[in-house]
VOLUMPA-233154 format. One record per residue (C-alpha): x, y, z. Coordinates in steps of 0.05 Angstrom, whole numbers, padded with zeros to 5 digits, always signed. Layout:
BEGIN
XYZ/...
//
This chain:
BEGIN
+00468+00356-01022/+00438+00417-00987/+00435+00425-00913/+00370+00446-00882/+00383+00487-00819/+00340+00485-00756/+00299+00548-00748/+00319+00610-00709/+00255+00650-00721/+00217+00616-00665/+00169+00658-00623/+00188+00619-00561/+00264+00621-00571/+00276+00690-00543/+00347+00711-00526/+00334+00700-00451/+00307+00630-00463/+00364+00611-00509/+00416+00630-00458/+00376+00598-00402/+00376+00533-00442/+00451+00538-00451/+00460+00548-00376/+00417+00487-00358/+00450+00440-00408/+00520+00466-00393/+00509+00455-00319/+00492+00382-00332/+00556+00378-00375/+00595+00409-00317/+00573+00356-00268/+00593+00301-00316/+00662+00330-00327/+00674+00336-00252/+00664+00260-00248/+00708+00246-00308/+00770+00275-00275/+00755+00269-00201/+00804+00210-00196/+00862+00245-00232/+00891+00280-00171/+00882+00218-00128/+00930+00171-00165/+00986+00176-00113/+00936+00171-00055/+00905+00108-00084/+00974+00077-00093/+00991+00093-00021/+00926+00075+00014/+00892+00025-00031/+00949-00014-00063/+00940+00010-00135/+00998+00018-00183/+01006+00055-00249/+00981-00005-00290/+00918-00009-00246/+00907+00065-00254/+00918+00061-00329/+00868+00004-00336/+00817+00042-00295/+00826+00106-00336/+00823+00068-00402/+00756+00038-00380/+00721+00103-00395/+00716+00083-00468/+00708+00007-00463/+00633+00004-00477/+00635+00063-00525/+00689+00030-00567/+00678-00045-00564/+00602-00046-00559/+00594+00014-00606/+00551+00048-00554/+00571+00117-00579/+00550+00101-00650/+00484+00074-00625/+00476+00136-00582/+00482+00180-00643/+00431+00138-00680/+00383+00141-00621/+00392+00216-00619/+00376+00227-00692/+00317+00179-00688/+00286+00196-00621/+00308+00267-00607/+00347+00306-00556/+00299+00301-00497/+00295+00225-00495/+00368+00214-00510/+00393+00266-00461/+00350+00236-00405/+00377+00167-00421/+00449+00193-00421/+00441+00228-00354/+00412+00165-00323/+00470+00123-00348/+00519+00173-00318/+00487+00167-00250/+00484+00090-00254/+00557+00086-00274/+00578+00134-00219/+00541+00093-00167/+00575+00028-00190/+00643+00062-00189/+00633+00089-00119/+00609+00022-00093/+00671-00013-00121/+00720+00038-00094/+00688+00044-00025/+00682-00031-00014/+00736-00071+00021/+00756-00127-00027/+00814-00158+00014/+00857-00164-00049/+00805-00207-00085/+00820-00226-00157/+00769-00236-00211/+00790-00280-00269/+00760-00310-00332/+00781-00378-00356/+00764-00415-00420/+00785-00486-00434/+00832-00486-00376/+00866-00422-00399/+00862-00358-00360/+00840-00302-00407/+00850-00248-00355/+00859-00239-00280/+00846-00171-00249/+00837-00142-00180/+00763-00144-00166/+00762-00072-00142/+00796-00048-00206/+00749-00089-00250/+00684-00065-00220/+00707+00007-00212/+00728+00005-00286/+00661-00024-00307/+00626+00032-00270/+00671+00083-00303/+00656+00051-00370/+00581+00055-00359/+00588+00127-00337/+00630+00140-00400/+00573+00116-00444/+00526+00166-00413/+00576+00223-00411/+00597+00217-00483/+00526+00208-00506/+00506+00271-00468/+00563+00309-00501/+00532+00293-00569/+00463+00313-00544/+00490+00379-00517/+00523+00397-00583/+00459+00383-00621/+00418+00424-00571/+00464+00483-00580/+00461+00477-00656/+00384+00473-00653/+00377+00535-00609/+00435+00577-00634/+00444+00563-00709/+00456+00631-00741/+00458+00664-00672/+00529+00662-00644/+00535+00586-00653/+00610+00581-00642/+00605+00626-00581/+00550+00583-00552/+00588+00519-00566/+00649+00551-00535/+00611+00569-00472/+00584+00498-00468/+00655+00471-00474/+00678+00521-00421/+00626+00493-00373/+00657+00425-00382/+00726+00454-00369/+00700+00486-00304/+00680+00415-00283/+00750+00390-00299/+00781+00448-00260/+00737+00434-00200/+00760+00362-00201/+00833+00378-00210/+00834+00433-00157/+00786+00405-00105/+00790+00329-00107/+00854+00317-00068/+00842+00371-00014/+00772+00343-00003/+00799+00272+00004/+00851+00296+00054/+00800+00337+00095/+00752+00279+00098/+00807+00228+00109/+00775+00185+00056/+00796+00180-00018/+00725+00159-00036/+00693+00223-00011/+00703+00263-00076/+00669+00207-00116/+00609+00209-00069/+00603+00284-00077/+00608+00280-00152/+00552+00229-00154/+00507+00277-00116/+00525+00332-00166/+00505+00287-00223/+00435+00280-00193/+00428+00356-00190/+00451+00360-00262/+00398+00310-00281/+00344+00355-00251/+00371+00414-00290/+00365+00374-00354/+00292+00357-00339/+00278+00432-00334/+00309+00440-00402/+00264+00385-00430/+00203+00425-00410/+00230+00486-00446/+00249+00447-00508/+00180+00416-00513/+00150+00486-00513/+00201+00506-00566/+00176+00450-00611/+00104+00467-00599/+00117+00539-00619/+00156+00516-00680/+00098+00473-00703/+00056+00536-00709/+00106+00565-00760/+00108+00553-00834/+00172+00512-00832/+00152+00443-00806/+00211+00409-00837/+00259+00443-00789/+00225+00420-00725/+00262+00364-00690/+00199+00323-00688/+00189+00324-00764/+00260+00312-00788/+00270+00256-00839/+00281+00191-00802/+00351+00164-00794/+00373+00114-00847/+00434+00069-00849/+00452+00102-00915/+00463+00167-00875/+00524+00135-00843/+00550+00117-00911/+00540+00189-00934/+00578+00215-00874/+00638+00169-00879/+00647+00184-00953/+00662+00257-00936/+00737+00266-00935/+00735+00329-00892/+00696+00290-00840/+00755+00243-00833/+00806+00299-00829/+00767+00332-00772/+00756+00265-00738/+00829+00243-00738/+00852+00312-00717/+00802+00308-00659/+00828+00239-00640/+00900+00261-00639/+00889+00327-00604/+00843+00303-00549/+00888+00242-00538/+00943+00292-00523/+00901+00330-00472/+00855+00287-00429/+00903+00228-00418/+00956+00279-00398/+00910+00307-00344/+00903+00238-00314/+00978+00240-00297/+00990+00315-00292/+00982+00321-00216/+01035+00267-00204/+01080+00301-00256/+01075+00366-00217/+01094+00331-00152/+01151+00289-00178/+01185+00332-00231/+01170+00402-00207/+01170+00390-00132/+01101+00420-00120/+01068+00399-00055/+01010+00350-00061/+00963+00403-00031/+00974+00449-00090/+00996+00402-00145/+00926+00395-00173/+00919+00471-00178/+00971+00475-00234/+00935+00427-00282/+00871+00463-00263/+00899+00525-00297/+00886+00490-00363/+00810+00484-00357/+00805+00551-00321/+00838+00583-00381/+00786+00550-00425/+00730+00584-00388/+00749+00651-00418/+00788+00632-00480/+00743+00580-00513/+00684+00629-00518/+00733+00683-00541/+00761+00640-00598/+00690+00617-00614/+00669+00690-00621/+00728+00703-00666/+00706+00644-00710/+00634+00671-00711/+00654+00741-00733/+00721+00733-00769/+00729+00660-00789/+00798+00626-00790/+00771+00559-00763/+00827+00516-00792/+00879+00568-00774/+00858+00562-00701/+00864+00486-00706/+00935+00483-00732/+00961+00539-00687/+00930+00503-00626/+00961+00437-00647/+01029+00471-00655/+01025+00500-00585/+01007+00431-00559/+01069+00401-00591/+01115+00455-00565/+01089+00449-00494/+01103+00374-00489/+01171+00381-00520/+01190+00430-00465/+01158+00385-00412/+01203+00329-00437/+01268+00367-00423/+01294+00335-00359/+01333+00395-00333/+01273+00443-00334/+01243+00433-00265/+01226+00503-00241/+01155+00513-00216/+01144+00576-00259/+01160+00536-00321/+01104+00486-00304/+01055+00544-00294/+01073+00577-00361/+01068+00511-00398/+01000+00496-00369/+00976+00566-00389/+01001+00555-00460/+00967+00487-00461/+00903+00521-00439/+00908+00567-00500/+00916+00507-00546/+00859+00471-00511/+00815+00532-00524/+00833+00544-00597/+00822+00475-00626/+00754+00455-00595/+00726+00525-00608/+00739+00513-00682/+00726+00438-00691/+00655+00431-00667/+00624+00490-00706/+00661+00466-00767/+00625+00399-00764/+00559+00435-00774/+00586+00466-00838/+00604+00398-00867/+00547+00353-00843/+00472+00365-00852/+00435+00382-00787/+00391+00320-00788/+00454+00276-00788/+00493+00318-00737/+00479+00270-00680/+00505+00210-00719/+00566+00248-00743/+00584+00271-00673/+00575+00201-00647/+00624+00174-00699/+00674+00228-00682/+00667+00214-00607/+00671+00139-00618/+00737+00145-00655/+00762+00196-00604/+00747+00147-00548/+00798+00098-00577/+00851+00149-00560/+00820+00168-00493/+00820+00095-00473/+00886+00068-00500/+00932+00128-00492/+00925+00127-00415/+00936+00052-00416/+00998+00063-00459/+01024+00117-00413/+01011+00075-00351/+01048+00016-00382/+01107+00059-00404/+01113+00090-00335/+01112+00022-00300/+01158-00012-00350/+01209+00040-00369/+01204+00101-00324/+01211+00079-00251/+01273+00112-00223/+01265+00097-00149/+01220+00117-00091/+01202+00182-00058/+01165+00203+00005/+01098+00238-00002/+01063+00258+00063/+01107+00210+00102/+01091+00150+00059/+01133+00117+00005/+01112+00129-00067/+01142+00105-00132/+01182+00158-00169/+01176+00163-00245/+01214+00198-00301/+01162+00230-00346/+01207+00246-00405/+01184+00189-00449/+01109+00200-00437/+01117+00274-00454/+01150+00255-00520/+01091+00209-00536/+01044+00267-00525/+01087+00312-00569/+01082+00263-00627/+01006+00266-00622/+01009+00341-00627/+01055+00338-00687/+01009+00291-00724/+00949+00335-00709/+00984+00393-00744/+00989+00350-00806/+00915+00335-00807/+00898+00408-00797/+00935+00424-00862/+00901+00366-00898/+00834+00395-00876/+00854+00463-00903/+00870+00432-00970/+00803+00397-00972/+00767+00461-00952/+00797+00497-01011/+00775+00441-01057/+00703+00435-01032/+00691+00506-01007/+00660+00488-00941/+00675+00557-00913/+00715+00533-00853/+00758+00595-00856/+00697+00640-00863/+00655+00674-00808/+00596+00634-00783/+00548+00692-00793/+00557+00690-00868/+00524+00642-00917/+00568+00584-00935/+00561+00525-00982/+00546+00456-00953/+00561+00386-00974/
//
């Protein structure tokens, strides 16, 4: 089948407007990513002041993907995107992010007096969970629906406005904006909580930022409507978002029958499962293994997203002009594996080692995403990009949900080695060797799928190792 690209010869889509659109959409992405990781540096603080433990934290963190996975909300989000367009779907996604953030903040800021919520059926208790954990997790799950849906929308927006014009660079800059959000959360969350004397203060601030991001997206919607009006005056009506062929269930069948789609999807699942869950525990790792003070412990993991800010656009530009998309994927996966193997060595506890490893992890975290997302547009027709991204994100969310739960369980069950004192209060001390080995295995498996993708690219000639500015065959 032949892919029909969205237009780039649009009288409205000047260079200034394209980059303005990228700034608006990326800012909304940034506000979402701040909320994703705002709790990561607060794990020890919540254990000390609010009675949480590693299992509670693991459950909360895993909740990000509950609705996306079990209710198939991500898949439906992609279908909604391909049927109703980027403006409607993006507005819906931003609204869900705000609603989820408000529920999460309400749950965490409310005094529950150790209340337990349970579900019984036929006299048997199906589950019993602290009420605060349950409602905070449900809020995080609702937020996760909106945030993941918005990530799909943002990718399709960038493809629409930048296809043939520095696409990988634009996608890289959009990813970098998300990493800035992660860095802000990792670096600023714990100091803000300490200054305000309230662990809920960072969540309140992030909710306010989400509202500002929503306003930025509404400005984009005005610009995108004008883009479509200008496009309708051209001689290429089929490429306007408003005149695309309608989504059909058979489109999902066509996507899942593409072998390269599965190679990219599983690689994405493994790689991202080795990054984002790690960040949820990284601040505590810095405090307990490397002896970094709580005030600065979040700054070390923040080196990872800060590195992305420069390196993801750089690697995206390399892909645009030189190619080597799959090469970037397997090298990045290899670096990921190496970093976690070194993290797992118990005797290596010097602070400079932690800093070097985080910088290397930042390089890996820049290489792979800069290559994966533009590669999807070479394999999947544009009119099905939203659905294909939603399927990738849905499968990825299995890892983002269950790997933190696994790590939290492993820490609580096998890795407690005593107690330590943090800021004058007792805190549980953990040995992180086993969790780091789990992350290393994920990296090793991702290398394997990168090589499988390379083999399939040679067979089907997708052009994944070719520059994005050159013509390439499509599925």
